[in-house]
VEXROZA-258774 format. One record per residue: residue number from 1; residue in three letters; z, x, y of N, C-alpha, C in turn. Coordinates in nm, 3 decimals. Atoms other than C-alpha are relative to their C-alpha. Example, Ala and Ser with C-alpha at 12.3 -4.5 7.8 and 13.67 -1.06 7.14 Angstrom:
     k     r        nZ        nX        nY       caZ       caX       caY        cZ        cX        cY
     1   ala     0.000     0.089    -0.119     0.780     1.230    -0.450     0.000     0.090     0.120
     2   ser    -0.006    -0.082    -0.119     0.714     1.367    -0.106     0.073    -0.077     0.109
// end
This chain:
     k     r        nZ        nX        nY       caZ       caX       caY        cZ        cX        cY
     1   met    -0.106     0.048     0.097    11.362    13.813    17.304    -0.029    -0.079    -0.091
     2   ser     0.041     0.093     0.049    11.307    13.509    17.167    -0.113    -0.095     0.050
     3   gln     0.151     0.111    -0.029    10.972    13.248    17.174     0.091    -0.142     0.013
     4   tyr    -0.080     0.119    -0.029    11.139    12.974    17.346    -0.024    -0.124    -0.054
     5   tyr     0.037     0.138     0.073    10.958    12.682    17.180    -0.019     0.022    -0.127
     6   asn    -0.010     0.012     0.136    10.973    12.816    16.833     0.136    -0.029    -0.076
     7   ile    -0.125     0.018     0.015    11.233    12.682    16.658     0.027     0.085    -0.125
     8   asp    -0.048    -0.110     0.109    11.238    12.925    16.361     0.041     0.127     0.046
     9   asp    -0.048    -0.110    -0.084    11.287    13.221    16.602     0.163    -0.051     0.084
    10   ile    -0.125     0.051    -0.047    11.567    13.023    16.751     0.125    -0.035    -0.114
    11   leu    -0.088     0.005     0.143    11.737    12.956    16.394     0.057     0.150    -0.051
    12   ala    -0.053    -0.098     0.038    11.682    13.304    16.315     0.119     0.086     0.100
    13   glu    -0.107    -0.039    -0.074    11.892    13.407    16.614     0.104    -0.016    -0.018
    14   glu    -0.150     0.040    -0.014    12.187    13.218    16.502     0.029     0.033    -0.121
    15   glu    -0.078    -0.060     0.095    12.236    13.404    16.186     0.091     0.134     0.063
    16   leu    -0.118    -0.102    -0.075    12.544    13.606    16.217    -0.021     0.137    -0.059
    17   val    -0.010    -0.128    -0.006    12.570    13.960    16.262     0.112     0.082     0.015
    18   pro    -0.100    -0.065    -0.003    12.877    14.194    16.236     0.011     0.076     0.093
    19   ala     0.021    -0.091    -0.149    12.967    14.366    16.549     0.158     0.050     0.042
    20   val    -0.098    -0.064    -0.042    13.225    14.570    16.677     0.044     0.033     0.132
    21   phe    -0.011    -0.022    -0.169    13.365    14.545    17.016     0.046     0.124     0.028
    22   gln    -0.008    -0.155     0.000    13.366    14.886    17.207     0.114    -0.052     0.162
    23   val    -0.094     0.023    -0.092    13.565    14.738    17.512     0.062    -0.139    -0.037
    24   ala    -0.051     0.100     0.004    13.828    14.477    17.541    -0.060    -0.097     0.088
    25   ala     0.097     0.085    -0.095    13.699    14.132    17.664     0.103    -0.118    -0.004
    26   asn    -0.049     0.152    -0.018    13.845    13.791    17.768    -0.116    -0.103    -0.038
    27   val     0.099     0.142     0.045    13.643    13.556    17.551     0.073    -0.090    -0.101
    28   arg    -0.005     0.068     0.123    13.698    13.283    17.329    -0.087    -0.036    -0.084
    29   leu     0.118     0.016     0.088    13.520    13.343    17.015     0.017    -0.126    -0.093
    30   phe    -0.061     0.085     0.082    13.693    13.104    16.807     0.145    -0.089     0.031
    31   asp    -0.133     0.062    -0.020    13.974    12.873    16.784     0.122     0.040    -0.088
    32   ser    -0.117    -0.092     0.064    14.282    13.078    16.712     0.137    -0.080     0.040
    33   ser    -0.138     0.002    -0.027    14.644    13.009    16.661     0.048     0.069     0.129
    34   asp    -0.047    -0.061    -0.096    14.715    13.238    16.927    -0.055    -0.064     0.147
    35   asp     0.056     0.056    -0.135    14.681    13.132    17.316    -0.069     0.133     0.077
    36   ser     0.036    -0.130    -0.134    14.560    13.485    17.450    -0.178    -0.036    -0.068
    37   asn     0.152    -0.015     0.056    14.148    13.500    17.439    -0.033     0.159     0.031
    38   lys     0.005    -0.136    -0.022    14.184    13.886    17.455    -0.060     0.044    -0.115
    39   val     0.045    -0.092     0.090    13.962    14.113    17.219     0.001     0.124     0.034
    40   glu    -0.011    -0.174    -0.004    14.084    14.459    17.164    -0.097     0.066    -0.044
    41   pro     0.124    -0.117     0.044    13.807    14.732    17.128     0.052     0.051    -0.108
    42   gly    -0.021    -0.007     0.156    13.769    14.802    16.770     0.030    -0.117    -0.093
    43   ser    -0.031     0.160     0.041    13.807    14.417    16.681    -0.163    -0.027    -0.078
    44   lys     0.127     0.020     0.099    13.534    14.357    16.399    -0.027    -0.164    -0.013
    45   val     0.013     0.143    -0.024    13.399    14.006    16.437    -0.148    -0.036    -0.029
    46   glu     0.136     0.049     0.022    13.074    13.816    16.330    -0.043    -0.095     0.102
    47   leu     0.041     0.052    -0.140    12.861    13.700    16.634    -0.172    -0.045    -0.053
    48   pro     0.142     0.031     0.010    12.534    13.519    16.641    -0.098     0.107     0.073
    49   phe     0.085    -0.135    -0.075    12.241    13.768    16.696    -0.002     0.000     0.141
    50   trp     0.058    -0.015    -0.126    12.149    13.618    17.006     0.122     0.073     0.122
    51   leu    -0.094    -0.032    -0.094    12.511    13.690    17.166     0.015     0.118    -0.030
    52   ala    -0.048    -0.172     0.053    12.580    14.044    16.972    -0.131     0.048     0.088
    53   cys     0.092    -0.068    -0.104    12.230    14.134    17.132    -0.003     0.010     0.147
    54   glu     0.016    -0.008    -0.153    12.316    14.044    17.486     0.119     0.109     0.006
    55   leu    -0.115    -0.062    -0.039    12.647    14.169    17.441    -0.023     0.187    -0.056
    56   his     0.048    -0.139     0.009    12.500    14.499    17.291    -0.092     0.068     0.094
    57   leu     0.105    -0.051    -0.129    12.252    14.548    17.597     0.088     0.057     0.122
    58   arg    -0.070    -0.040    -0.129    12.573    14.556    17.821     0.109     0.055    -0.073
    59   gln    -0.089    -0.111     0.059    12.733    14.798    17.586     0.137    -0.014    -0.032
    60   ala    -0.151     0.057     0.022    13.044    14.568    17.501     0.024    -0.016    -0.140
    61   val    -0.013     0.014     0.174    12.955    14.556    17.115    -0.074     0.115    -0.057
    62   ser     0.097    -0.026     0.059    12.826    14.758    16.870    -0.046    -0.045    -0.148
    63   ile     0.057     0.109     0.104    12.589    14.555    16.602    -0.019     0.092    -0.132
    64   asn    -0.018    -0.071     0.136    12.649    14.681    16.218    -0.127    -0.068    -0.071
    65   leu     0.125     0.064     0.086    12.381    14.567    15.961     0.076    -0.095    -0.077
    66   pro    -0.057     0.113     0.104    12.460    14.222    15.782    -0.038     0.019    -0.123
    67   thr     0.036     0.001     0.171    12.494    14.192    15.402    -0.114    -0.019    -0.006
    68   cys     0.157     0.019     0.064    12.152    14.075    15.360    -0.095     0.133     0.004
    69   phe     0.051    -0.143    -0.037    12.090    14.456    15.443     0.070     0.111    -0.084
    70   asn    -0.143    -0.073     0.099    12.367    14.608    15.215    -0.086     0.116    -0.066
    71   gln     0.064    -0.095     0.090    12.283    14.888    14.986    -0.021    -0.109    -0.118
    72   lys     0.023     0.052     0.133    12.326    14.659    14.674    -0.121    -0.079    -0.001
    73   thr     0.098     0.066    -0.002    12.074    14.419    14.830    -0.135     0.088    -0.015
    74   arg     0.103    -0.097     0.040    11.849    14.720    14.853    -0.052     0.026    -0.128
    75   glu     0.034    -0.024     0.123    11.883    14.836    14.509    -0.053    -0.122    -0.107
    76   glu     0.057     0.111     0.095    11.791    14.498    14.328    -0.152    -0.025     0.102
    77   leu     0.107     0.012    -0.064    11.522    14.478    14.613    -0.157     0.100    -0.082
    78   ala     0.058    -0.121     0.038    11.393    14.832    14.483    -0.056    -0.059    -0.155
    79   ala     0.013     0.023     0.167    11.399    14.743    14.123    -0.101    -0.139    -0.014
    80   asp     0.076     0.111     0.037    11.242    14.385    14.145    -0.003    -0.107     0.099
    81   ala    -0.020     0.047    -0.120    11.197    14.240    14.475    -0.056    -0.145     0.012
    82   ala     0.019     0.102     0.010    11.011    13.940    14.351     0.067    -0.132    -0.029
    83   his    -0.076     0.140     0.093    11.285    13.768    14.178     0.146    -0.021     0.055
    84   val    -0.116    -0.011    -0.056    11.544    13.864    14.432     0.024    -0.145     0.080
    85   asn    -0.004     0.139    -0.052    11.687    13.524    14.591     0.035     0.065     0.177
    86   leu    -0.021    -0.070    -0.117    11.635    13.628    14.971     0.080    -0.149     0.072
    87   lys    -0.022     0.131    -0.057    11.689    13.252    15.052     0.164    -0.022     0.046
    88   asn    -0.157    -0.035     0.005    12.076    13.295    14.983     0.046     0.048     0.092
    89   arg    -0.086    -0.073    -0.078    12.147    13.569    15.152    -0.043     0.030     0.144
    90   cys     0.022     0.044    -0.138    11.939    13.499    15.480    -0.137    -0.059    -0.004
    91   pro     0.147     0.075     0.015    11.642    13.251    15.511    -0.089     0.050     0.104
    92   tyr     0.111    -0.051    -0.121    11.501    13.438    15.835     0.003     0.179    -0.034
    93   phe    -0.019    -0.120     0.051    11.529    13.782    15.611    -0.121     0.115     0.100
    94   tyr     0.096    -0.057    -0.108    11.219    13.922    15.790    -0.006    -0.006     0.165
    95   glu     0.002    -0.005    -0.117    11.265    13.798    16.124     0.107     0.049     0.029
    96   leu    -0.096    -0.074    -0.075    11.608    13.904    16.152     0.000     0.123    -0.002
    97   gly     0.034    -0.141     0.006    11.530    14.260    16.011    -0.065     0.064     0.124
    98   gln     0.071    -0.066    -0.089    11.267    14.296    16.258     0.056     0.011     0.166
    99   lys    -0.069    -0.006    -0.146    11.489    14.191    16.548     0.094     0.128    -0.005
   100   leu    -0.091    -0.083     0.017    11.747    14.427    16.421    -0.063     0.155     0.017
   101   leu     0.053    -0.109    -0.019    11.502    14.722    16.431     0.062     0.111     0.114
   102   ser    -0.042    -0.066    -0.117    11.545    14.835    16.777     0.160     0.014     0.070
   103   leu    -0.148    -0.012    -0.087    11.932    14.766    16.835     0.117     0.064    -0.150
   104   val    -0.088    -0.092     0.094    12.061    14.956    16.509    -0.060     0.096    -0.036
   105   gly     0.085    -0.144    -0.002    12.018    15.316    16.427    -0.026     0.006    -0.126
   106   asp     0.046    -0.022     0.150    11.922    15.273    16.052    -0.158    -0.033     0.018
   107   arg     0.169     0.007     0.007    11.548    15.369    16.026    -0.058    -0.021    -0.129
   108   thr     0.060     0.039     0.157    11.506    15.256    15.671    -0.001    -0.157     0.010
   109   ile     0.037     0.155    -0.008    11.493    14.878    15.794    -0.157    -0.016    -0.013
   110   gly     0.152     0.044     0.001    11.135    14.872    15.869    -0.075     0.017    -0.124
   111   pro     0.044    -0.040     0.119    11.029    15.048    15.559    -0.002    -0.114    -0.126
   112   leu    -0.049     0.093     0.108    11.270    14.832    15.323    -0.063    -0.177     0.021
   113   leu     0.110     0.136    -0.040    11.060    14.499    15.527    -0.130     0.027    -0.055
   114   leu     0.165    -0.035     0.038    10.733    14.631    15.462    -0.010     0.017    -0.143
   115   ala     0.043    -0.028     0.135    10.777    14.724    15.102     0.049    -0.137    -0.069
   116   thr    -0.004     0.135     0.031    10.932    14.391    15.027    -0.071    -0.116     0.003
   117   phe     0.091     0.083    -0.048    10.712    14.179    15.205    -0.162     0.021    -0.111
   118   gln     0.077    -0.052     0.119    10.461    14.391    14.993    -0.005    -0.082    -0.113
   119   lys    -0.048     0.071     0.130    10.603    14.295    14.685     0.028    -0.137    -0.043
   120   arg    -0.078     0.127     0.025    10.706    13.972    14.725    -0.143    -0.118     0.072
   121   tyr     0.092     0.075    -0.049    10.368    13.837    14.917    -0.094    -0.032    -0.126
   122   lys     0.095     0.032     0.090    10.127    13.887    14.602     0.078    -0.072    -0.140
   123   glu    -0.029     0.080     0.108    10.341    13.730    14.389     0.011    -0.151     0.041
   124   val     0.025     0.111    -0.036    10.399    13.427    14.633    -0.121    -0.067    -0.019
   125   leu     0.131     0.012     0.029    10.013    13.439    14.636    -0.062    -0.104    -0.141
   126   ile     0.034    -0.003     0.117     9.991    13.429    14.289     0.036    -0.137    -0.057
   127   lys    -0.089     0.124     0.075    10.253    13.147    14.192    -0.044    -0.129     0.088
   128   ala     0.024     0.121    -0.040    10.099    12.916    14.449    -0.158    -0.056    -0.006
   129   gln     0.148     0.030     0.072     9.744    12.920    14.289     0.023    -0.060    -0.114
   130   thr    -0.007     0.026     0.143     9.873    12.874    13.929     0.154    -0.064    -0.050
   131   val    -0.156     0.071     0.043    10.268    12.731    13.932    -0.041    -0.149     0.013
   132   ala     0.013     0.136     0.004    10.261    12.346    13.818     0.116    -0.039     0.086
   133   leu    -0.108     0.100    -0.150    10.436    12.105    14.057     0.112    -0.003    -0.067
   134   ala    -0.123     0.008     0.069    10.721    12.078    13.812     0.072     0.118     0.002
   135   val    -0.113    -0.146     0.022    10.834    12.479    13.817     0.009     0.040     0.147
   136   ala     0.002    -0.056    -0.148    10.753    12.507    14.222     0.110    -0.011     0.066
   137   pro    -0.138     0.013    -0.057    11.090    12.365    14.327     0.056     0.131    -0.023
   138   lys    -0.117    -0.111     0.052    11.278    12.651    14.134    -0.058     0.119     0.092
   139   phe     0.049    -0.129    -0.069    11.052    12.923    14.264     0.012    -0.004     0.142
   140   leu     0.013    -0.001    -0.108    11.046    12.798    14.621     0.190     0.018     0.079
   141   thr    -0.134    -0.047    -0.021    11.449    12.850    14.606     0.036     0.143     0.044
   142   leu     0.008    -0.175    -0.004    11.385    13.234    14.598    -0.048     0.037     0.151
   143   leu     0.134    -0.094    -0.113    11.162    13.248    14.940     0.093    -0.027     0.115
   144   thr    -0.067    -0.015    -0.155    11.272    13.314    15.293    -0.091    -0.146     0.056
   145   arg     0.070     0.084    -0.064    11.127    13.057    15.557    -0.144     0.012     0.009
   146   glu     0.151    -0.054     0.001    10.846    13.300    15.611    -0.100    -0.033    -0.101
   147   glu     0.066     0.009     0.124    10.731    13.324    15.267    -0.025    -0.177    -0.074
   148   ile     0.059     0.158     0.063    10.764    12.909    15.195    -0.144    -0.008     0.114
   149   lys     0.136     0.044    -0.075    10.483    12.910    15.500    -0.100     0.044    -0.057
   150   leu     0.104    -0.069     0.092    10.287    13.153    15.320    -0.021    -0.071    -0.097
   151   tyr     0.023     0.052     0.116    10.316    12.960    15.025    -0.045    -0.117     0.014
   152   glu     0.056     0.116    -0.019    10.236    12.648    15.151    -0.158     0.025     0.056
   153   val     0.168    -0.024    -0.054     9.899    12.779    15.372    -0.060     0.044    -0.156
   154   ala     0.090    -0.037     0.147     9.790    12.942    15.022     0.009    -0.136    -0.088
   155   gln     0.031     0.126     0.095     9.833    12.600    14.832    -0.063    -0.101     0.051
   156   ser     0.096     0.118    -0.013     9.658    12.413    15.119    -0.151     0.055    -0.052
   157   ser     0.136    -0.064     0.011     9.378    12.687    15.106    -0.043    -0.030    -0.150
   158   met     0.077     0.014     0.162     9.322    12.642    14.698    -0.034    -0.130     0.015
   159   ala     0.039     0.112    -0.016     9.326    12.294    14.765    -0.136    -0.034     0.033
   160   ala     0.123     0.002    -0.077     9.055    12.304    15.028    -0.127     0.080    -0.066
   161   phe     0.075    -0.070     0.079     8.875    12.546    14.814    -0.043    -0.085    -0.138
   162   lys     0.036     0.069     0.119     8.873    12.329    14.492    -0.080    -0.144     0.057
   163   lys     0.049     0.163    -0.059     8.786    12.007    14.697    -0.155     0.047     0.073
   164   trp     0.123    -0.009    -0.021     8.478    12.182    14.841    -0.086     0.056    -0.107
   165   arg     0.065    -0.042     0.119     8.383    12.329    14.518    -0.051    -0.129    -0.088
   166   val     0.023     0.177     0.081     8.371    11.964    14.352    -0.078    -0.079     0.067
   167   gly     0.070     0.093    -0.063     8.243    11.795    14.617    -0.120    -0.015     0.103
   168   gly     0.110    -0.012    -0.089     7.924    11.714    14.817    -0.105     0.102     0.011
   169   pro     0.098    -0.106    -0.003     7.621    11.912    14.875     0.060     0.150     0.062
   170   arg    -0.023    -0.164    -0.009     7.659    12.306    14.901    -0.019     0.040     0.184
   171   phe     0.055    -0.086    -0.118     7.436    12.358    15.205    -0.038    -0.124     0.074
   172   gln     0.041     0.090    -0.058     7.376    12.115    15.481    -0.098     0.035     0.095
   173   lys     0.125    -0.010    -0.035     7.056    12.065    15.651     0.057     0.013     0.165
   174   ala    -0.012     0.001    -0.167     7.072    12.181    16.035    -0.053    -0.097     0.074
   175   tyr     0.052     0.092    -0.088     6.999    11.965    16.311    -0.118     0.037     0.046
   176   val     0.109    -0.052    -0.088     6.759    12.179    16.493    -0.117    -0.027    -0.111
   177   ile     0.084    -0.008     0.072     6.558    12.229    16.156    -0.093    -0.143    -0.019
   178   gly     0.097     0.082     0.039     6.420    11.906    16.124    -0.065    -0.041     0.145
   179   lys     0.079     0.015    -0.089     6.294    11.886    16.483    -0.105     0.078    -0.027
   180   lys     0.110    -0.081    -0.001     5.963    11.986    16.517    -0.064     0.031     0.167
   181   arg     0.068    -0.049    -0.125     5.793    12.190    16.848    -0.140    -0.095     0.040
   182   lys     0.111     0.041    -0.025     5.564    11.995    17.050    -0.134     0.114     0.045
   183   pro     0.091    -0.092    -0.032     5.234    12.180    17.083    -0.012    -0.005     0.132
   184   leu     0.037    -0.105    -0.172     5.151    12.380    17.410    -0.131    -0.036    -0.016
   185   asp     0.170    -0.019    -0.059     4.816    12.244    17.537    -0.041     0.026     0.112
// end
């Protein structure tokens, strides 16, 4: 399930997913005006992924796709994935999609995640190397957490390359080369 010490994994599992109860349950999901804690079969609720997953494994709920994977989003991603604001829809789009793969019967999630990442990956790397600091915050508002990490790594890699290129000697003399062997008498 989750990686215990990975904060991004924990936050990804906090994303709400729609679920439908298959059985009646005595639970307090939220503060309601009625005093009954009973949830009827067929009730539609949004639960954090970690809870929906556990209830799904116990066959108490069925999980539906969140709105960030609906048909409208898929059409926008197919048209121009690089300019879709995934951060507003789900900051952990790729992580949540990967976790949903085994729980939801929709076989198109995997290819959607792959195609979206491939299209956006190229754009993120290009922007990381060419975008001025004034424009970068606007671009970063479109990216998911995974893409922001990728952007930061690409920027630091480019800075290290530029530093290497302009600074110091390109080749360093190995320590071993400076030593001479003693003649064998």
